[in-house]
KEVEX-331312 format. One line per 5 residues: for each residue x, y, z of N, C-alpha, C. Coordinates in steps of 0.05 Angstrom, whole numbers, plus 32768, in hexadecimal, padded with zeros to 4 digits. Example, Ala and Ser with C-alpha at 12.3 -4.5 7.8 and 13.67 -1.06 7.14 Angstrom:
2
8108/7F8E/809C/80F6/7FA6/809C/8108/7FBE/809C  8101/7FD3/808E/8111/7FEB/808F/8102/8001/809D
END
This chain:
278
8773/8989/88FC/876E/8974/890F/8781/895D/890C  878D/8954/8922/87A1/893E/8921/8792/8923/891E  87A1/890F/8917/8797/88F4/8915/8796/88E7/8930  8781/88D7/8934/877D/88C9/894D/878E/88AF/894D  879F/88AC/8961/87AF/8894/8964/87A0/887D/8970
87A5/8865/8967/8797/884E/8972/87A8/8835/896D  87A8/8822/8980/87B6/8808/897D/87A1/87F3/8976  87A8/87E3/8961/8796/87CE/8958/87A4/87B3/895F  8796/87A2/896D/87A1/8788/8975/8796/8772/8963  87A7/8769/8951/879E/8755/893D/87AB/873A/8943
87A3/8725/8934/87AF/870B/8938/87CB/8709/892C  87D4/871E/8920/87F0/871F/8916/8801/8734/8924  87F7/873F/8939/8806/8753/8948/87F7/876C/894E  8804/877E/895B/87F8/8798/8963/8802/87AE/8951  87F0/87BE/8947/87F7/87D2/8933/87EC/87EE/893C
87FD/8801/8938/87F6/881D/893D/87E9/8829/8924  87D1/8834/8928/87C3/8841/8911/87BB/885D/8919  87B5/886D/8905/87AB/8888/8909/8792/888B/88F8  877D/8895/8904/8764/8897/88F5/8758/88B3/88F5  8749/88B8/88E0/873D/88D3/88DC/8727/88D1/88C7
8712/88E1/88C9/86FE/88E3/88B5/86E6/88D1/88BB  86D2/88D3/88AA/86B9/88C4/88AD/86B2/88B8/8892  86A5/88A1/8893/869C/8894/887A/86A6/8878/8878  86A7/886D/8860/86B0/8852/885B/86CD/884F/8863  86D5/8839/8870/86F1/8836/8878/8705/8833/8861
871B/8841/8864/8730/8841/884F/874B/883F/885D  875C/882D/8854/8776/8829/8860/878C/8835/884E  87A0/8841/885B/87B7/884D/884D/87D0/8844/885C  87E5/883B/884D/87FE/8836/885A/8814/8838/8845  882D/8834/884E/8845/8836/883D/8859/8822/8848
8869/8816/8837/887A/8801/8840/888E/8809/8856  8899/8821/8854/88AE/8828/8868/88AA/8843/8876  8892/884F/8874/888D/8868/8882/8883/8863/889E  888C/8874/88B0/8883/8874/88CC/8871/888C/88D0  8857/8887/88D4/8843/889C/88D7/883F/88A4/88F4
8832/88BA/88F8/882C/88C4/8913/8813/88D5/8912  880C/88E3/8928/87F4/88F2/892A/87F1/8909/8916  8808/8911/890A/8806/8927/88F6/87FA/891D/88DB  87F8/8903/88D8/87EB/88F9/88C0/87FD/88F5/88A8  87F1/88F8/8890/87FF/88F2/8877/87F1/8901/8861
8800/890D/884F/87F5/891D/8839/87E3/890D/8827  87EB/88F5/8821/87DA/88E4/880F/87C0/88DC/881D  87C2/88D4/8836/87AA/88CB/8845/8796/88E2/8849  87A0/88FB/884B/878E/8912/8850/877A/8915/8839  8781/890C/8821/876F/890F/880A/8754/8902/880F
8753/88ED/8820/873B/88DD/8822/872A/88E2/883A  8733/88F3/884D/8725/88F5/8866/870A/8903/8864  8704/8911/884F/86EA/891E/884D/86D4/890A/8845  86DC/88F4/883A/86C8/88E0/8831/86CB/88C5/883D  86E0/88C0/884D/86E5/88A5/8858/86EF/88A7/8875
86EC/8891/8883/86FA/888E/889D/8714/8881/8896  8729/8891/8898/8743/8888/888E/8754/887D/88A5  8761/8867/889F/8774/885A/88B2/8790/885A/88A6  87A2/8869/88B3/87BE/8868/88AB/87CC/8853/88BD  87DA/8840/88B0/87E4/8829/88BF/8802/882A/88C1
880D/8828/88D9/8829/8823/88DD/882E/8805/88DC  883E/87FD/88C9/8844/87E1/88C6/8859/87D8/88DB  885F/87BF/88DC/8872/87B5/88F0/888D/87C4/88EF  8897/87CA/8906/88B0/87D9/890A/88AD/87F7/8903  8894/8800/8900/888F/881C/88FB/887F/8827/8913
8888/883E/891E/887A/884A/8934/8878/8837/894C  8860/8834/8957/885C/8823/896E/8850/8808/8967  8850/8801/894D/8847/87E6/8945/885C/87D2/894E  8854/87B8/8950/8866/87A3/8958/887F/87A2/8947  8894/8799/8954/88AD/8794/8945/88AB/8779/8938
88B7/8776/8921/88B7/875C/8913/88C9/8749/8921  88C0/8730/8922/88D1/871B/892F/88E4/870E/891C  88DF/8712/8902/88F1/8706/88ED/88F0/8719/88D5  8906/871A/88C5/8907/872C/88AE/88F1/8728/889A  88E8/870F/8896/88D4/870A/8881/88BA/8719/8887
88B6/8722/88A0/889D/8730/88A6/889C/874C/8899  88B3/8755/888E/88B3/876F/8880/88AB/876C/8863  88A8/8753/8859/88A1/874F/883D/8886/875B/8836  8882/8760/881D/8868/876C/8814/8851/8759/8819  8855/873F/8814/883F/872C/8818/8838/872A/8835
884C/8728/8847/8846/8727/8864/8838/8740/886D  883F/8757/8861/8833/8770/8868/8815/8770/8860  880F/8764/8849/87F2/8762/8841/87E3/8751/8855  87EF/873C/885F/87E2/872B/8873/87DE/873B/888C  87F1/874C/8893/87ED/875E/88AB/87D5/8770/88A7
87D3/877C/888F/87BD/878E/8889/87A2/8780/888B  87A1/8767/8882/8789/8758/8884/8781/8752/88A1  8796/874D/88B2/8790/8748/88CE/8786/8761/88DB  878F/8779/88D3/8786/8792/88DE/8769/8797/88D5  8763/8791/88BC/8747/8794/88B3/8734/8783/88C3
873C/876A/88C8/872B/8759/88D8/8728/8763/88F4  873E/876C/8900/873E/8775/891C/872C/878E/891F  872A/879E/890A/8719/87B6/890A/86FC/87AF/8905  86F7/8796/88FC/86DC/878D/88F8/86CF/8794/88DD  86E0/879A/88C9/86D5/87A1/88AF/86D4/8788/889C
86BE/8785/888F/86BC/8770/887A/86CC/8778/8862  86CA/8792/885B/86DA/879D/8845/86E2/87B9/884D  86F8/87C2/8840/8700/87DE/8842/870D/87E6/8827  8712/87FF/8823/8720/8808/880C/873E/880A/8813  874F/8808/87FF/876C/880C/8804/8776/8820/87EF
8785/8834/87F9/8792/8847/87E7/87B0/8848/87ED  87C0/8844/87D9/87DD/8844/87DD/87EC/8855/87C9  87FF/8864/87D4/8810/8875/87C3/882C/886A/87C3  8839/8868/87AC/8854/885F/87AA/8856/8842/87B4  8867/883D/87C8/8869/8821/87D2/884F/8818/87DF
883F/882B/87E9/8825/8824/87F3/8814/8819/87DC  8817/8824/87C4/8808/881A/87AD/8811/87FE/87A5  882B/87F8/87A9/8835/87DD/87A3/8828/87C9/87B7  8825/87D1/87D0/8817/87C0/87E3/87FA/87BC/87DA  87EE/87D2/87CF/87D3/87D0/87C5/87D0/87BC/87AF
87E4/87BA/879E/87E3/87A7/8788/87E1/878A/8793  87F2/8784/87A6/87F2/876A/87B3/87D8/8765/87C2  87CE/877A/87CF/87B5/8777/87DE/879F/876F/87CB  879D/877C/87B4/8789/8776/87A1/878B/875A/8795  87A4/8751/8791/87A9/8737/8786/879F/8721/8799
87A5/8724/87B2/87A0/870E/87C5/8787/8711/87D6  877D/872A/87D8/8766/872E/87E9/8751/8741/87DD  874B/873D/87C4/8737/874E/87B7/871C/874E/87C5  8715/8738/87D1/86FB/8736/87DF/86FA/8748/87F8  8711/8751/8801/8712/8762/8819/8711/8780/8812
8712/8786/87F8/8715/87A2/87EF/86FC/87AB/87E0  86F1/87C1/87E9/86DB/87CE/87DA/86E5/87DB/87C1  86FB/87EA/87C4/8708/87F7/87AD/8726/87F9/87B3  8735/87FD/879E/8752/87FE/87A0/875D/8816/8790  876F/8825/879D/877C/883C/8790/879A/8839/8790
87A6/8839/8779/87C3/8836/8776/87CE/884F/8769  87DE/885E/8778/87E9/8877/876E/8808/8876/876D  8812/887D/8755/8830/887E/8752/883D/8864/875A  8832/884E/8751/883B/8834/875A/8843/8822/8742  8849/8809/8748/8851/87F6/8734/884B/87DA/873E
8849/87C7/872B/8844/87AB/8732/885E/879B/872F  8874/87A8/8729/888E/879A/8726/88A5/87AE/872B  88BC/87A2/872D/88D4/87B2/8731/88D7/87C7/871A  88DB/87E0/8721/88DA/87F6/870E/88F4/8804/8708  890A/87F9/8712/8924/8807/8710/8935/87FD/86F8
8939/87E3/86F6/894D/87D8/86E5/894A/87E0/86C7  8932/87DF/86BD/892E/87E4/86A1/8921/8800/869B  8923/8812/86AE/8916/882C/86AB/892B/8842/86B0  8939/884B/869B/894D/8860/869E/8941/887B/86A7  8927/887E/86A4/891A/8896/86AD/8911/8895/86CA
8918/887F/86D7/8913/887B/86F4/892B/8884/8704  8926/8894/8719/893C/88A0/8728/894C/888B/8737  8941/8872/873A/8950/885C/8747/8960/884B/8733  8960/8853/871A/8970/8847/8706/898B/8855/8705  89A1/8846/8704/89BB/8852/8706/89C2/8866/86F0
89B3/8864/86DA/89B8/8876/86C4/89AA/8891/86C7  8998/8893/86DA/8989/88AC/86DE/899C/88C1/86E9  899A/88DA/86DF/89AD/88EF/86E8/89AC/88F5/8706  8996/88F0/8713/8994/88F5/8730/8995/88DC/8741  899E/88C6/8735/89A0/88AD/8744/89B1/88B0/875D
89C9/88B9/875A/89DC/88BC/8770/89D2/88CE/8786  89C5/88E4/877D/89BB/88F7/8791/89A5/88EA/87A2  8993/88DC/8795/897D/88CE/87A3/8989/88B9/87B7  899C/88AA/87AE/89A7/8895/87BF/89B5/88A2/87D7  89C3/88B8/87D2/89D1/88C5/87E8/89BD/88CF/87FD
89A7/88DB/87F4/8993/88E5/8807/8985/88CF/8817  8980/88B9/8809/8973/88A2/8817/8985/8897/882D  899F/8894/8827/89B2/888A/883B/89B4/889D/8852  89B5/88B7/884D/89B8/88CA/8862/899F/88CA/8874  8987/88C6/8868/896E/88C5/8877/896C/88AD/8889
897C/8898/8884/897B/8880/8894/8989/8884/88AF  8997/889A/88B2/89A6/88A0/88CB/8992/88A8/88E1  8990/8897/88F5/897D/889D/890B/8987/88B3/891D  899F/88BC/891A/89AA/88D1/892B/89A5/88ED/891F  8998/88EF/8908/8992/8909/88FC/8980/891A/890E
8986/8934/890F/8974/8946/891D/895A/8948/890D  8945/8951/891A/892B/8954/890C/892E/8968/88F5  893D/897D/88FA/8940/8992/88E5/894F/8987/88CD  8965/8978/88D2/8975/896D/88BD/8965/8958/88AD  8956/8948/88BB/8945/8934/88AE/8931/8941/889C
8925/8957/88A5/8911/8965/8895/891E/8971/887C  8936/897C/887F/8944/8987/8868/894B/8972/8853  8954/895B/885C/895B/8946/8849/8942/893A/883C  892D/8937/884C/8914/892D/8840/8909/893F/882B  890B/8959/8831/8902/896D/881D/8912/896B/8804
892C/8969/8806/893D/8967/87EF/8937/894E/87DF  8933/8938/87ED/892C/891F/87DF/8912/8921/87D1  88FD/892C/87DE/88E3/892D/87D2/88E3/893F/87B9  88F2/8955/87BA/88F3/8968/87A4/88FC/895B/878A  890C/8945/878D/8916/8937/8775/88FF/892A/8766
88E8/8925/8774/88D2/8917/8768/88BA/8929/8763  88BF/8943/8760/88AA/8957/875A/88AF/8962/873E  889A/8966/872F/889D/8973/8715/88A7/8990/8718  889C/899D/872D/88A4/89B9/8733/88AF/89BA/8750  88C8/89B3/8753/88D3/89B2/876E/88D2/89CD/877C
88D1/89E2/876D/88D0/89FD/8779/88B6/8A02/8788  88A2/89F1/8783/8888/89F3/8790/8885/89E1/87A8  889B/89D6/87B1/889B/89C3/87C8/888B/89CF/87E0  8892/89E7/87E8/8885/89F3/8800/8867/89F7/87FC  885F/89FA/87E3/8842/89FC/87DE/8834/89E1/87E1
8841/89CC/87D9/8836/89B1/87DB/8836/89A7/87F8  884D/89A9/8805/8850/899E/8820/884E/89B5/8834  8836/89BE/8838/8832/89D6/8849/8823/89D0/8863  8822/89B7/886B/8815/89AF/8884/882A/89A4/8897  8823/89A4/88B1/8835/8999/88C4/8831/897A/88C5
883D/896D/88B1/883B/8950/88B0/8858/8945/88AF  885F/8935/88C3/887A/892B/88C5/887A/890D/88C6  888B/8901/88B5/888E/88E4/88B5/88AB/88DC/88B7  88B0/88C3/88BF/88CB/88B8/88C0/88CC/88A0/88AE  88E4/8896/88AB/88E9/887E/889A/88F2/8867/88AC
88E6/8850/88A8/88EF/8838/88B6/8906/882D/88A6  891E/882F/88B1/8936/8827/88A2/8936/8809/889C  892E/87F9/88B0/892E/87DC/88AC/891A/87D3/8896  8903/87E0/8895/88F0/87DA/8880/88F9/87E4/8865  8905/87FB/8864/8910/8806/884B/8925/87F4/8840
8937/87EA/8851/894D/87D9/8848/8942/87BF/883D  892E/87B3/884A/8922/879A/8841/8914/879E/8826  8905/87B4/8824/88F7/87BA/880B/890A/87BD/87F4  8921/87CB/87F9/8935/87CF/87E4/8940/87B5/87D9  8940/87A0/87E9/8949/8786/87E0/8932/8777/87D2
891A/8777/87DF/8904/8769/87D4/88FB/8773/87B9  88FE/878D/87B5/88F5/8799/879C/8902/878D/8783  891B/8783/8786/8929/8778/876F/891C/8760/8763  890C/8752/8773/88FE/873A/8769/88E0/873D/8767  88D7/8755/876A/88BA/875A/876B/88AE/875C/874F
889C/874B/8748/888E/874C/872E/8874/873B/8730  885D/8749/8732/8844/873A/8734/8831/8742/871D  883D/874B/8707/882C/8754/86F0/881A/873E/86E5  8823/8726/86E4/8812/8710/86D9/87FC/8708/86EC  87FD/8712/8705/87E8/870C/8718/87D3/8723/871A
87D8/8739/870C/87C6/874F/870D/87A9/8749/8705  87A4/8737/86F2/8789/8730/86EB/8779/8724/8702  8787/871C/8718/8779/8711/872F/876B/8727/8740  8772/8740/873A/8766/8756/8749/874A/875A/873F  8736/8754/8750/871A/8757/8749/870D/8770/8754
871D/877F/8763/8713/8798/8770/8713/87AF/875B  86FE/87BF/875A/8700/87D7/8749/8718/87E8/8751  8729/87EE/873E/8743/87FA/8744/8747/8813/8734  874F/8828/8742/8756/8842/8736/8775/8844/8737  8781/8849/8720/879E/884B/871E/87A5/8867/8715
87B6/8874/8724/87BE/8890/871F/87DC/8892/871D  87E6/88A2/870B/8803/88A6/8708/8809/88C2/86FE  8821/88CA/8701/882A/88E4/86F5/883B/88DE/86DD  8836/88ED/86C7/8845/88E7/86AE/8863/88ED/86B1  886A/88FC/86C5/8887/8902/86C9/8893/88F4/86E1
8886/88DF/86EA/888F/88D0/8702/88AA/88C4/86FE  88BD/88CB/870E/88D8/88C0/870C/88DD/88AA/8720  88CA/88A4/8731/88CD/888D/8743/88C0/8874/8737  88A6/8876/8732/8898/8860/8724/888E/886C/8709  889E/886B/86F4/8896/8877/86DB/887A/886D/86D2
886C/887E/86C2/8850/8879/86BB/884B/885F/86AC  8860/8854/869F/885B/883B/8690/8852/8825/86A3  8859/8827/86BD/8850/8812/86D0/8833/8816/86D8  882A/882E/86D8/880D/8833/86DC/87FD/8829/86C4  8807/882E/86AC/87F9/8824/8694/87F8/8805/8694
880E/87FA/869C/8810/87DD/869D/87FB/87D1/86B0  87F9/87DC/86C8/87E5/87D3/86DB/87C9/87D5/86D0  87C3/87EC/86C4/87A8/87F1/86B9/87A2/87DD/86A2  87B6/87D4/8694/87B2/87C1/867E/87AC/87A5/8689  87B7/879E/86A0/87B4/8783/86AB/879E/8780/86BF
8796/8796/86CD/8781/8794/86E2/8766/8797/86D4  8755/8783/86D5/873C/8783/86C6/872A/879B/86CB  8723/87A1/86E4/8710/87B6/86EA/871F/87CF/86F4  872E/87DB/86E2/873F/87F2/86EA/873C/8809/86D7  8742/8821/86E3/8741/883A/86D4/875C/8848/86D9
8767/8853/86C4/8781/8861/86C6/877F/887F/86C1  878C/888F/86D2/878E/88AB/86CE/87AB/88B3/86D1  87B6/88C1/86BD/87D1/88CB/86BE/87D0/88EA/86BF  87DE/88F6/86D2/87DE/8913/86D6/87F6/891F/86C8  87F1/8930/86B5/8806/893B/86A4/8818/894F/86B1
8810/895A/86C8/8821/896E/86D5/882B/8964/86F0  882E/8949/86F1/8837/893D/870B/884F/892B/8707  885F/8929/871C/8875/8916/871E/886A/88FF/8730  8876/88FC/8748/886E/88E5/8759/8858/88EB/876C  884F/8905/876E/883B/890C/8782/8823/891A/8776
8814/890D/8765/87FD/891A/8757/87E8/8925/876B  87E5/8919/8782/87D2/8923/8796/87DA/893E/87A1  87F3/8946/879F/87FD/8960/87A8/8803/8972/8790  880C/8968/877A/8814/8978/8764/87FC/8982/8753  87E7/8971/8752/87CE/8979/8745/87B7/8972/8757
87B5/897E/876E/87A1/8976/8782/8784/8979/8779  877D/898E/876B/8761/8992/8762/8758/897C/8750  8769/8976/873C/8762/8962/8728/8762/8946/8736  8776/8942/8747/8778/8928/8755/875E/8923/8766  8756/8937/8775/873E/8934/8786/8725/892F/8775
8724/893B/875E/870C/8937/874D/870C/891A/8743  8723/8910/873B/8724/88F4/8733/871C/88E1/8749  8726/88E7/8761/8720/88D6/8778/8702/88D6/877E  86F5/88ED/877D/86D8/88EF/8783/86C8/88E1/876D  86D0/88E5/8754/86C1/88DB/873D/86C4/88BC/873A
86DC/88B2/873F/86E1/8896/8738/86E8/8884/874F  86EE/8890/8767/86F5/887F/877D/86E1/8880/8794  86D7/8898/879A/86C3/889B/87AF/86A8/8892/87A5
END
């Protein structure tokens, strides 16, 4: 079943969302992904127990274009998410974020804990994770640093054919799997996403000054933190760090996962979600 498209008119602009499932409302988004009716692998985890809303942020899909660059910042994005929650009429909802979506979740919890029933942060960090982490693929000393950078730059080309974009995306994702040979087993649904180049470029600059670790105790929402012990994008030390600083939090590290524990260890991941998040 495809996701139902809908436009939400908020006091901060018009946003394209995709919804599916029944139950308590849960929001999912990512800083620079462009979603569509085919959905999202991470969001699919929650549709059996929640009414899930996948949100296209500004300059993604059919959502409004930003009028100024600062609207791409993480804090401005959180304000947009709050405006969407209000427009949908929810007093509270849950938020689940993977990777940069999890970084948004960190800020959401810091500034708007009262709007969140529960918070899930997967393969994320509360600060810049490249400079002092040689085991991070975005650190220049990592053996696959140049390969990752090359793939990212090639994917920014809007003239790429759909087939070529799919090939490059697959190659890029395989770098962040513990068992890249199992890629086709993990990504076996017709789910297609694009990258917002302008948001990606802004995030790449903003990340260098991102550090909210000392504000983590302000998160009052029950928080589940999940990471892969082999994560080369957001190494597990950042998951441990968040768990140490967030008062009402639980940490799970998956020993057979890299950056995608919800796909690399789906049975175990789903059990943790049901037991501690749902």
